[in-house]
C-alpha positions as CSV (number, residue, x, y, z in Angstrom):
1,M,0.0,-0.2,-0.2
2,G,3.1,2.2,0.1
3,E,3.1,5.4,1.9
4,F,-0.1,6.8,1.0
5,L,-2.2,8.9,3.2
6,L,-5.6,7.9,1.3
7,E,-6.2,5.0,-1.3
8,V,-9.7,4.8,-2.9
9,R,-10.0,1.3,-4.4
10,G,-13.1,0.5,-6.9
11,L,-15.3,3.1,-5.3
12,K,-19.0,2.9,-6.4
13,K,-21.7,5.2,-5.6
14,Y,-25.3,4.6,-7.0
15,F,-28.1,6.2,-6.1
16,P,-31.6,4.2,-6.7
17,L,-34.0,6.3,-8.7
18,K,-37.7,5.1,-6.9
19,K,-41.0,6.4,-8.8
20,G,-44.6,5.5,-8.0
21,L,-46.9,4.8,-5.3
22,L,-44.8,2.1,-3.5
23,R,-41.5,3.8,-4.3
24,R,-39.9,1.1,-6.3
25,T,-36.8,1.4,-7.7
26,V,-36.9,2.1,-11.7
27,A,-33.2,3.3,-12.1
28,T,-29.9,3.5,-10.9
29,L,-27.8,6.8,-11.1
30,R,-24.4,6.1,-11.3
31,A,-22.4,8.9,-9.6
32,V,-19.1,7.5,-9.1
33,D,-18.8,4.4,-10.9
34,G,-15.6,2.4,-9.9
35,V,-13.0,4.6,-9.5
36,D,-9.4,4.4,-7.7
37,L,-7.3,7.1,-6.5
38,A,-4.0,7.4,-4.2
39,I,-3.3,10.5,-2.3
40,Q,0.0,10.8,-0.9
41,A,0.8,12.6,2.8
42,G,1.3,16.2,2.0
43,E,0.1,16.8,-1.6
44,T,-2.4,18.6,-3.5
45,V,-4.5,16.5,-5.8
46,G,-6.9,18.7,-7.9
47,L,-10.0,16.8,-8.8
48,V,-11.5,18.1,-12.3
49,G,-14.7,17.4,-14.9
50,E,-17.6,19.0,-16.1
51,S,-20.7,19.8,-13.7
52,G,-22.3,16.3,-12.9
53,C,-19.4,14.2,-13.7
54,G,-19.5,13.1,-9.9
55,K,-17.1,15.0,-8.6
56,T,-18.4,16.2,-5.4
57,T,-20.1,12.9,-5.0
58,L,-16.7,11.5,-4.6
59,G,-15.4,13.6,-2.0
60,R,-18.5,13.3,0.3
61,T,-18.6,9.4,-0.5
62,I,-14.6,9.4,1.1
63,L,-15.5,11.6,4.0
64,R,-18.4,9.1,4.7
65,T,-21.1,11.9,4.4
66,H,-22.5,9.3,1.5
67,R,-22.2,5.7,2.1
68,P,-20.6,3.6,-0.7
69,T,-22.0,1.1,-2.6
70,T,-19.0,-0.8,-2.9
71,G,-15.2,-0.4,-2.7
72,E,-12.1,0.7,-0.7
73,I,-11.5,3.6,1.1
74,L,-7.8,3.0,3.0
75,F,-7.1,6.3,5.5
76,R,-4.0,6.1,7.6
77,K,-4.9,7.2,10.5
78,N,-2.6,9.6,12.8
79,D,-0.9,6.1,15.0
80,G,0.3,5.0,11.5
81,S,-2.9,1.8,11.0
82,V,-4.9,2.1,8.1
83,A,-8.2,1.7,8.2
84,D,-11.4,1.1,5.8
85,L,-13.8,3.7,5.7
86,A,-16.2,2.4,4.1
87,K,-16.5,-0.4,6.9
88,L,-16.8,1.9,9.8
89,E,-19.7,2.5,11.6
90,G,-20.8,4.4,14.8
91,D,-18.1,4.9,17.5
92,S,-15.3,3.7,15.1
93,L,-15.8,6.2,12.4
94,R,-16.7,9.1,14.6
95,A,-13.2,8.8,15.8
96,I,-11.6,9.0,12.5
97,R,-13.5,12.3,11.6
98,P,-11.6,14.6,13.3
99,Q,-8.7,13.7,11.0
100,I,-10.6,14.4,7.7
101,Q,-12.7,17.7,7.6
102,M,-14.3,19.6,4.3
103,I,-14.3,23.2,2.9
104,F,-17.5,23.8,1.5
105,Q,-18.4,25.9,-1.7
106,D,-20.8,28.2,-0.7
107,P,-19.4,30.2,2.4
108,Q,-22.9,31.8,3.3
109,S,-24.9,28.7,3.3
110,S,-22.2,26.2,5.2
111,L,-22.4,28.5,8.3
112,N,-25.1,28.5,10.7
113,P,-26.4,32.4,10.8
114,R,-27.7,31.8,14.2
115,M,-24.5,31.1,15.7
116,T,-21.5,33.2,16.4
117,V,-18.2,33.0,14.8
118,L,-16.8,31.6,18.3
119,D,-19.6,29.0,18.3
120,I,-19.1,27.9,14.8
121,V,-15.7,27.5,14.2
122,S,-15.4,25.4,17.7
123,E,-18.6,23.3,16.9
124,P,-16.3,20.4,15.7
125,L,-14.2,20.1,18.9
126,V,-17.6,20.0,20.9
127,A,-18.9,17.9,18.6
128,N,-15.8,15.5,19.4
129,R,-15.5,16.2,22.9
130,L,-12.1,17.2,21.9
131,A,-12.1,20.6,24.0
132,H,-14.2,22.8,26.0
133,G,-14.0,25.8,28.3
134,A,-11.0,28.1,28.0
135,E,-8.7,25.3,25.9
136,R,-12.1,25.5,23.8
137,V,-11.8,29.3,23.3
138,A,-7.9,29.5,23.2
139,R,-8.0,27.3,20.1
140,V,-10.2,29.1,18.5
141,K,-8.3,32.4,18.6
142,Q,-5.3,30.4,17.4
143,V,-6.8,29.2,14.1
144,M,-8.5,32.4,13.8
145,E,-5.2,34.4,13.7
146,K,-3.8,31.5,11.5
147,V,-6.6,32.3,8.8
148,G,-6.0,36.0,9.2
149,L,-9.2,37.2,11.1
150,E,-9.5,39.5,13.8
151,I,-10.1,38.0,17.6
152,K,-12.2,40.7,18.3
153,H,-14.7,39.5,15.7
154,L,-15.5,36.3,17.8
155,R,-18.7,37.1,19.0
156,R,-20.2,38.1,15.5
157,Y,-22.6,36.6,13.5
158,P,-21.5,35.4,9.7
159,H,-23.7,37.9,8.3
160,A,-21.5,40.9,9.0
161,F,-18.9,39.2,7.1
162,S,-17.8,39.5,3.3
163,G,-17.8,36.4,1.0
164,G,-14.1,36.1,1.4
165,Q,-13.9,36.7,5.1
166,R,-17.2,33.5,5.6
167,Q,-14.7,31.4,3.6
168,R,-12.1,31.9,6.0
169,I,-14.4,31.4,8.7
170,G,-15.3,28.0,6.8
171,I,-11.4,27.3,6.4
172,A,-10.7,27.9,10.4
173,R,-13.8,25.6,11.0
174,A,-12.0,22.8,8.8
175,L,-8.7,23.3,10.5
176,I,-9.5,23.7,14.2
177,T,-9.9,19.6,14.9
178,N,-5.7,19.4,13.0
179,P,-7.0,17.0,10.7
180,S,-4.4,15.4,8.4
181,L,-6.8,15.3,4.8
182,I,-9.0,18.2,4.1
183,V,-11.3,17.8,0.8
184,A,-11.9,21.5,-0.7
185,D,-15.3,21.3,-2.7
186,E,-14.9,24.2,-5.4
187,A,-13.4,26.5,-2.4
188,V,-12.9,29.2,-4.6
189,S,-15.8,29.5,-7.3
190,A,-18.3,31.4,-4.9
191,L,-15.5,34.3,-4.4
192,D,-14.6,37.4,-6.4
193,V,-11.6,36.6,-8.4
194,S,-9.5,39.2,-6.4
195,I,-10.3,37.5,-3.5
196,R,-9.5,34.1,-4.9
197,A,-6.0,34.8,-5.0
198,Q,-5.7,35.4,-1.6
199,V,-7.6,32.0,-0.3
200,L,-5.5,30.2,-2.7
201,N,-2.3,31.3,-1.3
202,L,-4.0,30.9,2.3
203,L,-4.8,27.4,1.5
204,Q,-1.3,27.1,0.3
205,D,0.6,28.4,3.3
206,L,-1.9,26.4,6.2
207,Q,-0.4,23.1,4.5
208,Q,2.9,24.2,5.0
209,D,2.1,25.6,8.5
210,F,-0.4,22.2,9.2
211,S,1.0,19.6,7.2
212,L,-1.9,19.5,5.3
213,T,-3.1,17.1,2.6
214,Y,-5.4,18.4,0.1
215,L,-8.1,16.8,-2.5
216,F,-9.2,20.1,-3.7
217,I,-12.2,19.5,-6.3
218,S,-12.7,22.3,-9.0
219,H,-14.2,23.1,-12.4
220,D,-11.9,25.8,-13.0
221,L,-8.7,24.5,-14.7
222,S,-6.6,27.8,-14.1
223,V,-7.1,27.1,-10.3
224,I,-6.2,23.5,-10.3
225,Q,-2.7,24.2,-12.6
226,H,-1.9,27.0,-9.5
227,I,-2.6,24.8,-6.4
228,S,-2.0,21.2,-7.5
229,D,0.5,19.3,-7.6
230,R,-1.4,15.9,-9.5
231,V,-4.6,16.2,-11.5
232,V,-7.1,13.6,-11.9
233,V,-9.8,14.1,-14.5
234,M,-13.1,12.5,-14.1
235,Y,-15.9,12.2,-16.9
236,V,-19.4,10.5,-16.4
237,G,-18.3,9.0,-12.8
238,K,-15.1,7.8,-13.9
239,V,-11.2,8.7,-13.5
240,V,-10.0,9.0,-17.1
241,E,-6.6,10.8,-16.8
242,V,-4.3,11.0,-13.9
243,A,-0.9,13.4,-14.2
244,P,1.5,15.5,-12.5
245,T,0.0,19.1,-13.3
246,D,2.7,20.1,-16.0
247,D,2.8,16.9,-17.6
248,L,-1.3,17.4,-17.8
249,F,-1.1,20.8,-19.0
250,A,1.8,20.5,-21.7
251,Q,0.6,16.9,-23.3
252,P,-2.9,15.4,-22.3
253,L,-3.1,12.0,-23.2
254,H,-7.0,11.7,-23.2
255,P,-9.7,13.3,-25.6
256,Y,-11.3,15.1,-23.1
257,T,-8.9,16.5,-21.0
258,E,-7.3,17.8,-24.1
259,A,-11.0,19.7,-24.9
260,L,-11.1,20.7,-21.4
261,L,-7.6,22.6,-21.7
262,L,-8.5,23.9,-25.1
263,S,-12.0,25.6,-23.7
264,I,-9.8,27.4,-21.1
265,P,-10.3,31.3,-22.0
266,K,-7.5,33.0,-23.6
267,P,-6.6,36.4,-22.4
268,D,-5.2,37.5,-25.1
269,P,-7.3,37.1,-28.6
270,R,-4.4,37.2,-30.8
271,N,-2.7,34.0,-28.8
272,R,-5.8,31.8,-29.5
273,I,-6.2,27.8,-30.1
274,A,-8.7,26.4,-32.4
275,E,-11.2,25.3,-29.8
276,I,-12.5,22.2,-29.7
277,F,-16.3,21.9,-29.4
278,L,-17.7,18.6,-28.5
279,S,-20.7,17.6,-30.4
280,G,-23.8,16.2,-28.4
281,E,-24.2,16.1,-24.5
282,T,-22.6,15.1,-21.5
283,P,-24.3,11.4,-21.4
284,S,-26.6,10.4,-18.5
285,P,-24.9,8.8,-15.6
286,V,-28.5,6.6,-15.4
287,T,-27.8,5.7,-18.9
288,P,-24.4,5.8,-19.9
289,P,-22.9,4.6,-23.3
290,T,-21.5,1.1,-23.9
291,G,-17.7,1.0,-24.0
292,C,-15.8,3.9,-23.4
293,Y,-18.3,6.8,-22.2
294,F,-16.6,9.5,-23.9
295,H,-16.8,7.8,-27.2
296,P,-20.0,9.5,-28.5
297,R,-18.3,13.0,-28.5
298,C,-14.8,11.9,-29.6
299,K,-13.7,12.7,-32.6
300,Y,-11.0,9.9,-32.1
301,A,-13.3,7.4,-31.4
302,T,-13.5,3.8,-33.6
303,E,-15.9,1.1,-33.1
304,Q,-13.6,-0.5,-30.5
305,C,-14.5,2.7,-28.5
306,A,-18.1,2.0,-28.7
307,V,-17.5,-1.8,-27.4
308,A,-15.3,-2.0,-25.1
309,V,-14.4,-0.4,-21.7
310,P,-10.7,0.9,-21.7
311,P,-9.4,0.4,-18.2
312,L,-7.1,2.9,-16.7
313,Q,-3.6,1.8,-17.6
314,T,-0.1,3.4,-16.0
315,L,2.3,4.7,-18.4
316,G,5.0,5.5,-16.7
317,T,6.2,8.8,-14.8
318,G,2.7,8.8,-12.4
319,R,0.5,9.0,-15.5
320,Q,-2.4,7.0,-15.7
321,V,-5.1,7.2,-18.6
322,A,-8.3,5.2,-19.7
323,C,-8.0,5.5,-23.7
324,H,-7.5,2.6,-26.2
325,F,-5.2,5.0,-28.2
326,A,-3.2,6.9,-25.6
327,R,-0.2,5.6,-26.9
328,T,-0.6,6.8,-30.4
329,L,-2.8,10.0,-30.1
330,N,-0.9,13.4,-30.3
331,L,-3.1,15.8,-28.2
332,R,-2.4,19.4,-27.5
333,G,-2.0,21.2,-24.4
334,V,-1.7,24.8,-23.2
335,A,1.7,26.6,-22.2
336,S,2.7,26.7,-18.3
337,G,1.1,29.7,-17.0
């Protein structure tokens, strides 16, 4: 198993679709469909894909806010032992929760408007019985300073803060239990562009100070490029490519990754790359295509793609890709930065 912090093996999360008075299951939505993923301690892994591809569901299933349908979620605890989160229940699962925390997308709806900042940030301490009284307040003050918030605002309510400040409160809440893994779900997508860079730089500083590991979920490739060490690309519940960030942006191996990269807006109209316009719509996870899920929209597809499911194969230097023709296609990337 190596020195991973988190390793996901064959993870699936299916949601039954019910209909009628008797609520009978008439179909199954394959939100996460057999994902393999490994994250080393101290690195930032970016998870990217179109809306509806299963990114958030994967993150919440790893956190066990969703119960996985099948698969393993192997997590290395603080004592060095390995636990399969997919099998844990009750007190055993509750004991590990302080070690894995989440930063939510919307900093307004994720904060209780009836609680003060002190109560919001310290809630994980109270729920997990980690600190109380003066110790609770002291730990909140310490983490508030780390995220750039003033101690005098502890008694204020969320509505008194800007969007960027509210997200800092959410980050402080995630840090308060001293976790080793943080799942950041679109942590900067709801913020103004001028604030995004500040929050991203803050997350990178906190990673050094607290020895954090990030699973950073985003649809914004520029954000992924800025913060990630490696990138995982998802399409309709499956992982289609994994690569170090620089390698993936310079030379994608999967046609879907190529299409995502070439859709990034170019700030200089004189230096545009011809965009690839994908035909058709993203397939439904209820009735996905046969073979490669991407083949109906892929200009490189052949009859083999419509029949055979491409395995996630390793091509060296930490690169993985699920494409029958990854070794022969010459796909276009984008310039660094």
